[in-house]
C-alpha positions as CSV (number, residue, x, y, z in Angstrom):
1,M,-8.5,-13.2,12.3
2,S,-11.8,-13.4,9.7
3,T,-12.0,-16.1,7.5
4,M,-11.7,-13.9,4.4
5,T,-8.9,-12.2,5.8
6,A,-7.4,-15.3,6.7
7,A,-7.8,-16.3,3.4
8,V,-6.3,-13.4,1.6
9,V,-3.2,-13.5,4.1
10,S,-2.9,-17.2,3.2
11,A,-2.9,-16.9,-0.5
12,A,-0.5,-13.9,-0.5
13,I,2.0,-15.8,1.5
14,L,1.5,-19.0,-1.0
15,G,2.1,-16.6,-3.9
16,F,5.6,-15.7,-2.4
17,A,6.3,-19.3,-1.7
18,C,5.8,-19.9,-5.3
19,G,8.0,-16.9,-6.4
20,E,4.9,-14.7,-7.6
21,P,4.8,-10.6,-6.8
22,P,2.2,-9.7,-4.7
23,E,-1.2,-8.3,-6.7
24,Q,-1.1,-5.0,-5.0
25,P,-1.3,-2.2,-6.9
26,T,-0.7,0.4,-4.2
27,G,2.8,-0.3,-3.3
28,S,4.0,-1.9,-6.6
29,L,7.4,-1.2,-8.0
30,C,7.7,1.3,-10.4
31,A,10.0,3.7,-12.4
32,E,7.3,6.3,-13.1
33,A,3.8,6.8,-12.8
34,A,2.9,5.0,-16.1
35,D,3.9,2.0,-14.4
36,C,1.2,2.6,-11.9
37,Y,-2.1,1.1,-11.7
38,V,-2.2,-0.2,-15.2
39,D,-5.3,-1.7,-15.3
40,V,-7.2,1.1,-13.9
41,D,-8.3,4.6,-15.6
42,H,-6.0,7.0,-13.8
43,A,-8.6,9.9,-14.1
44,L,-10.5,8.0,-11.7
45,L,-7.5,7.9,-9.0
46,G,-6.5,11.5,-8.9
47,E,-3.0,12.4,-9.3
48,V,-1.1,9.2,-9.5
49,F,3.0,9.1,-8.1
50,C,5.8,6.8,-8.5
51,E,7.5,7.4,-5.4
52,T,10.7,7.5,-6.7
53,Q,12.6,8.7,-3.5
54,F,12.6,4.8,-2.7
55,E,15.0,2.7,-4.2
56,D,12.5,0.7,-6.3
57,G,9.6,3.0,-6.4
58,Y,6.0,2.6,-5.1
59,C,2.8,3.3,-6.6
60,T,0.6,5.6,-5.0
61,H,-2.1,8.3,-5.7
62,T,-3.6,11.6,-4.2
63,C,-6.3,11.4,-1.6
64,E,-7.9,13.7,0.9
65,R,-9.2,10.7,3.3
66,D,-9.1,7.1,3.7
67,E,-12.0,6.4,2.0
68,D,-10.5,7.6,-1.1
69,C,-8.1,4.7,-1.0
70,C,-9.6,1.8,-2.5
71,A,-12.5,3.4,-3.9
72,V,-11.9,2.2,-7.8
73,E,-12.0,-1.5,-8.6
74,G,-8.8,-2.9,-9.1
75,E,-6.9,-0.2,-6.8
76,C,-6.3,-2.7,-3.9
77,M,-5.9,-6.2,-3.4
78,P,-9.6,-6.9,-1.2
79,G,-9.2,-6.9,2.3
80,I,-6.1,-4.9,2.8
81,A,-6.7,-1.5,4.7
82,H,-5.0,1.7,3.2
83,V,-4.7,4.9,4.6
84,C,-4.3,8.5,3.3
85,T,-1.6,10.5,4.9
86,P,1.2,12.8,3.8
87,L,4.5,11.6,3.7
88,T,7.4,13.1,5.7
89,N,5.6,16.3,6.0
90,D,4.5,16.6,2.7
91,K,1.4,18.5,2.0
92,T,0.2,16.4,-0.3
93,K,-1.8,12.9,0.9
94,R,-1.5,9.9,-0.6
95,C,-2.6,6.3,-0.2
96,W,-0.5,3.6,1.7
97,V,-0.8,-0.2,2.6
98,S,-1.8,0.4,6.4
99,C,0.4,-0.8,9.1
100,E,-1.9,0.2,11.9
101,D,-2.9,-2.5,14.3
102,E,-6.3,-2.6,13.4
103,A,-5.5,-3.3,9.8
104,R,-2.8,-6.3,10.6
105,L,-5.2,-7.9,12.7
106,D,-2.2,-8.8,15.3
107,A,-0.1,-9.9,12.5
108,D,3.6,-9.4,12.9
109,P,4.2,-5.7,11.3
110,M,7.1,-6.6,9.2
111,A,5.7,-10.1,7.7
112,Y,2.8,-8.3,7.3
113,C,4.3,-5.5,5.2
114,F,6.6,-8.0,3.2
115,T,3.6,-10.2,2.6
116,H,1.2,-7.2,1.3
117,V,3.5,-4.8,-0.3
118,G,6.8,-6.7,-1.1
119,P,10.6,-7.5,-0.2
120,G,12.1,-4.2,1.2
121,T,9.5,-2.7,3.1
122,V,8.9,-2.1,6.4
123,C,6.3,-0.9,9.0
124,R,6.8,2.6,9.5
125,S,5.6,6.2,10.4
126,S,4.6,8.2,7.6
127,G,6.2,11.0,9.1
128,G,3.3,12.9,8.0
129,G,3.6,15.6,10.8
130,S,0.1,15.9,12.8
131,E,-1.3,13.2,10.3
132,K,1.2,10.8,10.4
133,R,0.0,7.2,10.3
134,S,1.6,3.6,10.2
135,I,2.2,2.4,6.8
136,C,4.0,-0.2,4.6
137,G,6.5,1.3,3.0
138,P,10.5,1.5,2.2
139,P,12.6,1.9,4.9
């Protein structure tokens, strides 16, 4: 694990230990799209979504490829990988916190998602058909 990644993981764990929520805009809790990316110009992100099919919501936005995720300053926590994938065979691709092996750097998948997205999230398949990826999201 790189020194920067170790520092980010340690800071996130300490933040949770002190009762602070993660500083991760993608995956933040929401009730509507206006709750998401409050410090980022939505016009720079594509269409912003609050995925309300999840109990506490999940902030995300449209993308065409992985590089579209975290392309705007303030969109993501530094050092945390994101993937662009449709959810459950929806044709619209969105950005998600990655739970793929190379993103986690051998960290436990469930602990990684808890640390970088928050309580109630798990490492799971996006279910995006042939474009499915491992993401941190609600079960």
